[in-house]
C-alpha positions as CSV (number, residue, x, y, z in Angstrom):
1,M,0.0,0.0,0.0
2,S,1.4,3.2,-1.2
3,G,1.8,6.2,1.1
4,S,-1.2,8.2,-0.6
5,E,-3.0,5.2,0.2
6,W,-2.5,6.0,3.9
7,D,-3.7,9.5,3.4
8,A,-7.5,8.6,4.6
9,L,-6.9,6.3,7.2
10,L,-4.3,9.0,8.7
11,G,-6.4,11.9,8.4
12,D,-9.3,9.8,10.1
13,L,-6.9,9.3,12.7
14,K,-5.6,12.8,13.0
15,L,-9.4,14.5,13.1
16,R,-10.1,11.5,16.2
17,K,-7.4,12.9,18.3
18,Q,-7.6,16.5,17.7
19,A,-11.6,16.1,18.6
20,A,-10.4,13.8,21.7
21,T,-8.3,16.9,22.9
22,A,-11.0,19.1,22.3
23,M,-12.5,19.4,26.1
24,G,-16.0,21.2,26.2
25,G,-15.0,23.4,23.3
26,P,-13.6,26.8,23.4
27,D,-16.6,28.4,25.5
28,R,-16.8,26.4,28.2
29,I,-13.0,25.9,28.4
30,E,-13.0,29.9,28.3
31,H,-15.7,30.5,31.3
32,H,-13.9,27.3,33.1
33,R,-10.4,29.5,33.1
34,R,-12.4,33.0,33.6
35,D,-11.4,32.9,37.2
36,G,-7.9,32.2,36.8
37,R,-8.3,28.0,37.0
38,L,-6.5,25.6,34.8
39,D,-8.4,23.4,32.2
40,A,-7.9,19.7,32.7
41,R,-4.9,19.6,30.1
42,A,-3.4,22.7,31.5
43,R,-3.4,21.1,34.9
44,V,-1.8,17.9,34.0
45,E,1.0,19.8,32.0
46,M,1.8,22.3,35.1
47,L,2.2,19.2,37.4
48,L,4.6,17.4,35.2
49,D,8.4,18.5,33.7
50,P,7.6,20.1,30.3
51,G,6.8,18.0,27.5
52,T,6.8,14.8,28.9
53,F,3.0,13.4,29.1
54,T,2.1,10.5,27.3
55,E,-2.1,10.9,27.2
56,I,-3.5,6.8,27.3
57,G,-7.4,6.2,26.1
58,A,-7.8,9.3,24.5
59,L,-10.1,7.7,22.6
60,V,-12.0,6.1,25.1
61,G,-15.4,8.1,24.2
62,S,-14.7,8.6,20.3
63,V,-17.5,6.2,19.2
64,H,-21.1,7.1,18.8
65,R,-22.9,4.8,21.6
66,G,-26.5,4.6,21.2
67,V,-28.0,7.7,22.1
68,T,-24.8,8.8,23.8
69,P,-22.8,11.3,21.2
70,P,-18.9,11.1,21.3
71,I,-17.1,12.7,24.6
72,P,-13.8,14.1,24.2
73,A,-11.8,11.4,26.0
74,D,-14.9,10.9,28.0
75,G,-14.1,13.3,30.9
76,L,-10.9,12.1,32.0
77,V,-7.7,13.2,30.7
78,A,-5.5,10.3,31.6
79,G,-1.3,9.3,30.8
80,H,1.9,9.6,32.8
81,G,4.4,11.5,32.6
82,L,7.6,12.9,34.9
83,I,8.1,14.8,37.8
84,D,11.6,15.5,38.9
85,G,13.0,12.8,36.2
86,R,10.3,10.4,38.2
87,P,7.8,8.7,36.2
88,V,4.0,9.3,37.8
89,L,0.7,8.3,36.6
90,V,-1.7,11.0,36.2
91,G,-5.8,11.3,36.2
92,S,-7.4,14.9,35.4
93,E,-10.9,14.9,35.6
94,D,-12.4,17.5,33.0
95,F,-15.3,19.5,34.3
96,T,-16.1,21.3,31.2
97,T,-16.8,17.7,29.1
98,M,-20.4,16.6,30.7
99,G,-19.0,17.7,34.1
100,G,-16.2,15.7,34.2
101,S,-18.6,12.9,35.4
102,I,-17.8,9.3,35.3
103,G,-18.9,7.1,32.3
104,I,-18.8,3.4,31.5
105,G,-15.5,4.3,29.4
106,T,-14.1,6.7,32.2
107,T,-14.3,3.9,34.7
108,A,-11.8,1.6,32.7
109,K,-9.6,4.3,32.2
110,R,-9.9,5.1,36.4
111,H,-9.1,1.1,37.1
112,R,-6.1,1.5,34.1
113,L,-4.1,4.1,36.0
114,V,-4.3,2.0,39.1
115,Q,-3.6,-1.3,37.4
116,L,-0.4,0.6,35.7
117,A,0.2,2.2,39.0
118,A,0.8,-1.3,40.8
119,Q,2.4,-3.1,38.0
120,E,5.0,-0.3,37.4
121,R,5.3,0.8,41.0
122,V,4.8,4.5,40.0
123,P,3.2,7.2,42.3
124,L,-0.6,8.1,41.4
125,V,-2.1,11.8,41.0
126,M,-5.7,12.4,40.5
127,L,-7.0,16.1,40.1
128,L,-10.7,16.0,40.8
129,E,-13.4,18.3,39.9
130,G,-16.3,16.1,38.5
131,A,-19.9,15.2,39.4
132,G,-19.6,11.6,40.0
133,H,-21.3,8.4,37.5
134,R,-22.8,9.9,34.6
135,A,-26.6,9.7,34.3
136,Q,-26.5,8.4,30.7
137,N,-24.7,5.5,31.7
138,A,-28.6,4.0,32.4
139,F,-28.6,3.8,28.5
140,E,-25.6,1.9,27.9
141,R,-25.3,-1.8,28.6
142,Q,-22.7,-1.9,31.5
143,P,-20.4,-5.0,31.2
144,H,-18.8,-6.5,34.3
145,A,-16.2,-3.9,34.8
146,P,-13.4,-3.8,37.3
147,N,-14.2,-1.1,40.5
148,D,-11.1,1.6,40.7
149,L,-12.0,2.1,44.0
150,Q,-11.5,-1.6,45.0
151,A,-8.0,-1.2,43.0
152,L,-7.1,1.9,44.9
153,A,-7.2,-0.2,48.1
154,A,-5.1,-2.6,47.3
155,L,-2.6,-0.4,46.0
156,S,-2.4,1.7,49.4
157,G,1.3,1.3,50.8
158,Q,2.6,0.5,47.7
159,V,2.9,3.7,45.7
160,P,2.5,7.0,46.8
161,T,-0.9,8.3,46.2
162,V,-2.2,12.1,45.8
163,A,-5.2,13.9,45.4
164,V,-6.4,17.2,44.4
165,V,-9.4,18.4,44.6
166,M,-9.7,21.4,42.5
167,G,-13.5,22.1,42.1
168,S,-16.6,20.3,43.1
169,S,-16.2,16.8,43.2
170,A,-19.6,14.7,44.2
171,G,-19.8,10.8,44.6
172,H,-17.7,8.0,43.1
173,G,-15.2,10.5,42.1
174,A,-14.8,12.1,45.5
175,L,-14.6,8.8,47.4
176,T,-11.1,8.3,45.4
177,A,-9.9,11.3,47.9
178,P,-10.0,9.8,51.2
179,L,-8.5,6.4,49.7
180,M,-5.0,8.3,49.0
181,D,-2.3,9.0,51.0
182,F,-2.3,13.3,50.6
183,V,-5.6,15.1,49.8
184,V,-5.0,18.7,48.8
185,M,-8.0,21.5,48.4
186,V,-8.3,24.5,46.3
187,N,-9.7,27.2,48.1
188,G,-13.2,27.5,46.4
189,A,-13.0,23.7,45.9
190,A,-15.9,21.0,47.5
191,I,-16.1,17.7,48.1
192,F,-18.9,15.5,49.6
193,S,-20.7,11.8,49.0
194,A,-24.0,13.7,47.5
195,G,-24.6,17.4,46.5
196,P,-26.5,20.3,47.4
197,P,-29.3,19.6,45.4
198,L,-29.5,15.3,46.2
199,V,-29.1,16.7,49.6
200,E,-32.1,18.7,49.6
201,R,-34.0,16.0,48.1
202,A,-33.0,12.9,50.1
203,I,-33.1,14.8,53.6
204,G,-34.8,18.1,53.3
205,E,-32.1,20.1,53.9
206,H,-30.8,23.3,52.2
207,V,-27.0,23.6,52.2
208,T,-24.7,25.5,50.0
209,K,-21.5,23.7,48.5
210,D,-19.4,25.4,51.0
211,E,-21.5,24.8,54.2
212,L,-21.7,20.7,52.7
213,G,-18.1,20.2,52.1
214,G,-16.0,22.6,51.3
215,V,-12.5,23.4,52.0
216,D,-12.9,24.8,55.7
217,V,-15.2,21.8,56.2
218,H,-12.9,19.1,55.1
219,V,-9.2,20.8,56.3
220,V,-9.8,22.2,59.3
221,T,-13.3,20.6,60.8
222,S,-13.7,16.5,59.2
223,G,-9.8,16.2,58.2
224,V,-10.9,14.4,55.2
225,A,-8.5,16.8,53.4
226,H,-5.1,17.2,54.6
227,N,-3.9,20.5,53.6
228,R,-5.4,23.8,51.5
229,A,-3.8,25.5,48.4
230,Q,-4.9,29.1,47.1
231,S,-4.8,28.1,43.7
232,D,-4.2,25.4,41.0
233,A,-0.8,26.7,40.4
234,D,-0.3,26.3,44.2
235,A,-1.7,23.0,44.8
236,L,0.2,21.1,41.8
237,A,3.5,23.1,43.1
238,L,2.6,21.7,46.7
239,V,2.0,17.8,44.5
240,R,5.3,17.7,43.2
241,R,7.3,18.9,46.5
242,Y,5.3,16.4,48.7
243,L,6.3,13.7,46.3
244,S,10.1,14.5,46.5
245,Y,10.2,13.3,50.2
246,F,8.8,9.8,48.9
247,P,10.5,6.7,46.7
248,S,8.8,6.0,43.7
249,N,7.1,2.7,45.6
250,A,7.4,0.6,48.9
251,W,10.4,-1.4,47.4
252,E,12.9,1.7,47.2
253,L,14.0,4.0,49.9
254,P,13.5,7.6,49.8
255,P,15.5,9.4,47.5
256,D,18.9,11.1,49.9
257,L,19.7,14.9,48.7
258,D,23.2,16.2,48.2
259,A,23.6,18.2,51.1
260,A,26.1,20.4,52.5
261,D,23.7,21.7,55.2
262,G,25.8,19.2,58.1
263,E,26.4,18.9,61.6
264,R,25.6,22.4,63.4
265,D,24.7,23.9,66.7
266,L,21.4,25.2,67.3
267,T,22.5,28.3,69.2
268,T,19.0,29.9,68.9
269,I,16.8,26.8,70.3
270,L,16.9,27.9,73.6
271,D,15.0,31.2,73.1
272,L,12.4,29.1,71.5
273,I,11.8,26.7,74.1
274,P,11.2,28.2,77.4
275,P,12.6,25.7,80.2
276,D,9.2,26.2,81.9
277,H,6.7,23.7,81.7
278,R,4.3,25.6,81.9
279,R,4.3,28.1,79.3
280,G,3.5,27.3,75.9
281,Y,5.5,28.4,72.9
282,D,5.3,27.1,68.8
283,V,7.0,23.8,68.0
284,V,7.2,24.6,64.4
285,P,9.8,27.1,65.0
286,V,11.8,24.2,66.4
287,I,11.3,21.9,63.9
288,A,12.6,24.2,61.2
289,L,15.7,25.2,63.2
290,L,16.4,21.5,63.6
291,A,15.7,20.4,59.4
292,D,17.5,21.4,57.0
293,G,16.8,25.1,55.7
294,G,13.5,25.3,53.8
295,S,13.3,21.4,53.9
296,M,10.1,21.6,56.1
297,L,6.7,21.0,55.0
298,E,3.6,20.4,57.2
299,I,1.1,17.8,56.9
300,Q,-2.3,18.7,57.9
301,P,-1.9,21.8,59.6
302,E,-5.2,22.8,60.6
303,Y,-6.5,19.8,62.0
304,G,-5.8,18.1,65.2
305,R,-3.3,21.2,65.6
306,S,-2.1,20.1,69.7
307,I,0.0,17.6,67.6
308,V,2.4,18.8,64.4
309,T,2.9,16.4,61.9
310,V,5.8,17.7,59.0
311,L,8.2,16.3,56.1
312,A,11.1,17.2,56.3
313,R,14.9,16.8,55.6
314,L,17.9,16.2,57.7
315,D,21.6,16.3,55.7
316,G,19.2,15.8,52.6
317,E,17.7,12.4,54.0
318,S,13.6,12.6,54.1
319,I,12.5,12.1,57.7
320,A,9.1,12.1,59.1
321,V,8.4,14.3,62.2
322,V,5.7,14.3,64.8
323,A,5.7,17.1,67.8
324,N,3.4,17.7,70.3
325,Q,2.4,21.0,69.9
326,P,2.7,23.1,73.5
327,A,0.7,26.4,72.1
328,V,-2.6,24.5,71.6
329,K,-4.2,22.8,74.7
330,A,-0.9,22.7,76.2
331,G,0.4,19.9,73.8
332,A,-2.5,17.4,75.0
333,I,-3.5,15.0,72.3
334,D,-6.8,14.9,71.3
335,A,-9.0,12.8,69.0
336,G,-8.3,14.8,66.0
337,S,-4.7,14.7,66.6
338,A,-4.6,11.1,67.4
339,D,-5.6,10.2,64.6
340,K,-4.0,12.5,62.4
341,A,-0.6,11.0,63.7
342,A,-1.4,7.6,63.1
343,R,-2.4,8.5,59.6
344,F,0.7,9.9,58.8
345,L,2.7,7.1,60.5
346,D,1.0,5.0,57.9
347,V,2.2,7.0,55.6
348,A,5.6,7.7,56.6
349,G,6.2,3.6,57.6
350,A,4.9,2.5,54.0
351,F,7.5,4.0,52.3
352,H,10.4,3.9,54.8
353,L,11.1,7.4,56.2
354,P,12.9,7.3,59.8
355,V,10.5,9.1,62.1
356,L,11.4,11.6,64.4
357,F,8.9,12.3,67.9
358,L,9.2,15.6,69.7
359,A,7.3,15.2,73.3
360,D,6.2,18.0,74.7
361,N,2.6,16.9,75.9
362,P,0.6,16.6,79.6
363,G,-1.4,13.5,78.4
364,V,-4.1,12.6,76.4
365,L,-6.9,15.2,77.1
366,A,-9.1,14.8,79.4
367,G,-12.6,15.6,80.7
368,S,-16.1,14.4,79.3
369,A,-16.0,16.2,75.6
370,A,-12.8,14.4,75.0
371,E,-14.1,10.8,76.3
372,R,-17.1,11.3,74.1
373,S,-15.1,12.1,71.0
374,G,-13.5,8.5,71.4
375,V,-10.3,9.9,72.8
376,L,-8.8,7.0,74.4
377,R,-9.6,4.9,70.8
378,H,-8.3,7.4,68.5
379,A,-5.1,7.5,71.1
380,A,-5.2,3.6,70.9
381,R,-4.6,4.0,67.4
382,M,-2.2,6.3,67.2
383,F,0.1,3.8,69.6
384,A,-0.3,0.7,67.8
385,A,0.8,2.8,64.7
386,Q,4.2,3.9,66.4
387,A,4.3,0.6,68.1
388,R,4.4,-1.5,64.7
389,L,6.5,1.1,62.9
390,Q,9.6,-1.0,61.6
391,T,11.5,2.4,60.0
392,P,14.0,4.4,62.2
393,K,12.4,5.9,65.0
394,F,13.9,8.5,66.9
395,H,12.7,9.5,70.7
396,V,13.2,13.3,72.0
397,T,11.5,14.4,75.4
398,L,11.6,18.0,75.0
399,R,10.2,19.2,78.4
400,K,7.3,17.2,79.8
401,A,5.7,13.6,78.8
402,Y,3.0,11.9,81.2
403,G,0.8,9.0,81.5
404,F,0.1,7.3,78.1
405,G,0.8,10.6,76.1
406,S,4.5,9.6,76.5
407,S,3.7,6.3,75.1
408,L,2.0,7.9,72.0
409,M,5.1,9.8,71.5
410,A,7.5,7.1,71.3
411,M,8.8,7.1,74.9
412,N,8.5,3.4,75.7
413,P,12.5,1.8,76.5
414,F,13.6,-0.4,75.0
415,D,10.9,-0.5,71.7
416,A,13.1,-0.5,68.5
417,Q,14.3,3.3,68.9
418,T,17.4,4.1,67.6
419,V,18.3,6.7,70.1
420,T,15.9,8.5,73.0
421,L,17.2,11.5,74.1
422,A,16.0,14.1,76.9
423,F,17.0,17.5,77.4
424,P,17.4,19.0,81.1
425,G,14.9,19.7,83.4
426,I,11.9,17.3,81.8
427,R,9.1,16.0,84.0
428,L,7.9,12.8,83.6
429,G,5.6,10.6,85.5
430,A,2.0,8.9,84.9
431,M,0.4,12.5,85.4
432,P,1.8,15.9,86.6
433,A,2.8,16.0,90.3
434,E,1.0,18.7,91.0
435,S,-2.9,17.7,89.8
436,G,-2.1,14.3,90.8
437,G,-0.9,14.8,94.3
438,A,-4.2,16.9,94.6
439,A,-6.6,14.5,93.3
440,A,-4.4,11.6,95.5
441,G,-5.0,13.4,98.7
442,L,-1.0,13.5,99.4
443,D,0.2,15.7,102.6
444,A,2.4,18.3,101.9
445,D,5.7,15.9,102.4
446,T,4.7,13.5,100.3
447,Q,3.5,16.0,97.8
448,Q,7.2,17.5,97.9
449,L,8.7,13.9,97.5
450,L,6.7,13.6,94.1
451,E,7.5,16.8,92.7
452,H,11.0,16.7,93.1
453,A,10.7,13.1,91.8
454,E,9.0,14.5,88.5
455,L,11.7,17.3,88.0
456,G,15.1,14.1,88.2
457,G,13.1,12.6,85.5
458,A,16.0,12.7,83.0
459,Y,18.2,11.7,85.4
460,S,16.7,9.1,87.1
461,S,15.7,7.5,83.5
462,A,19.2,7.9,81.8
463,D,20.1,5.5,84.9
464,N,18.1,2.9,84.3
465,L,19.0,3.5,80.3
466,S,15.4,4.7,79.7
467,Y,17.2,7.3,77.6
468,D,20.1,7.1,75.5
469,D,21.7,10.4,76.7
470,V,20.3,13.8,78.6
471,I,21.8,16.6,76.2
472,D,22.4,20.2,75.6
473,P,19.4,21.0,73.1
474,R,21.5,22.8,70.8
475,Q,23.1,19.5,70.2
476,L,19.7,18.5,68.9
477,R,20.6,18.5,65.5
478,N,24.2,16.9,65.8
479,A,22.3,13.8,67.8
480,L,20.4,13.3,65.3
481,L,22.3,12.9,62.7
482,R,24.8,11.3,64.0
483,S,22.1,8.3,65.1
484,L,20.6,8.2,61.7
485,R,24.1,7.4,60.6
486,L,23.6,4.1,62.3
487,T,20.5,3.0,60.3
488,R,22.4,3.6,57.4
489,V,23.3,0.1,57.3
490,R,20.0,-0.9,58.2
491,N,18.2,1.3,55.4
492,G,20.5,0.3,52.9
493,A,20.1,-3.2,53.3
494,E,19.1,-4.8,49.9
495,G,15.6,-6.5,49.4
496,V,13.4,-3.4,50.8
497,T,10.0,-4.2,50.5
498,P,6.3,-3.3,51.1
499,V,5.6,-3.5,54.9
500,V,3.0,-6.2,55.8
501,H,0.8,-5.8,59.0
502,H,-1.1,-8.3,61.1
503,T,-2.2,-6.2,63.7
504,I,-5.6,-4.5,63.9
505,L,-5.8,-0.6,64.7
506,P,-8.0,0.4,67.3
């Protein structure tokens, strides 16, 4: 067959490919971008390294079926590319095409993405803005098809997964987000199991999309989403940064960056942490001082605020940090903060990040409201999550750690920590001596002995090796770097594999 005989076939292919990339047409695209938002294809291009996107399934939806006309890419832009030179898979719901709804073909594309992520062992990113399952699916014969949510659940812990909610996301599509490791919401976006019209018809509640599932609902109150972003561009940059801390899969170790920021004294840490345990302070600047310069990324900063969860680097090596926040509830651990920390620990452990615990808390939050919130079960879940960590674990008591609150922060002697450290002057005990003695009705002499024992906690514990050392706070970074160095033989061992757990989390 000569070249001219190919013309008709190639011409038809070109037209179909052009139609596949048309999205909802110029008017809908322009309307979508009017407020500075990006369309589905522009989002993919901004997320990935320039020129690296390869689309898959572009011709899904290109055939006229029954009463359903051709739909460009069936409302989902899917494919693979590179982020910082490493392969990733990405799916981007196209709101300009039938509201980004999920058709029969889209279902197959979504499952194909998850299948490829598992097969090729690369991260998966989903950009969500869609109406859930398409109503017109009822007009088509639906084959027995795999469920992408089942596949996502099976994928968990094998590769890093990220969801970005970039507009309204409802139904089946919205369920993608809580099944993924890290969820970002762009200001103005919303996510819900059913949108306002369905809610009003089902239960008679009149509610706006922001009241039902806006950013404040899910970033601040429910904890369904982790971080907020001001714009599409900010959200996509945040995804790139988040993935930089993780290996491509659970068969690899996290990337180790070249770093010149080695040992150094933390000369200003004494200005950040007051020795008086009754005074609050913000632990975030302490972590920033401790970590490599500019390497700190706080995860879920607006939820469960009495614990801070951070991704950072120490001398170029990725670490996860869990720290009590004395500026909020004196660092007491409530249901939200325990749940947030447990989830964070699961992700860090799955991808072999060393975990640093910075303890400064008066225990688990007390009171009737805390008990009704299920604080004990959530606290038990956090305890189990830290206990089953197989990655290197480091503990530092900064000022105080009481009762079960100390155990949640990995202050459990001989519990597989690489190092346990304390600052001088720390306070330890089953509960604070002042309130504990009053509750027990102790006399003045006994109360004084109890308080004296509490003050000597660091040295008493070091005496029986519950702590490996009591250190000058200014030497904290140096001590951690030397301990991290000790883990490199273990971390460099061949045969890194996904973590398998046989425990049931509370």
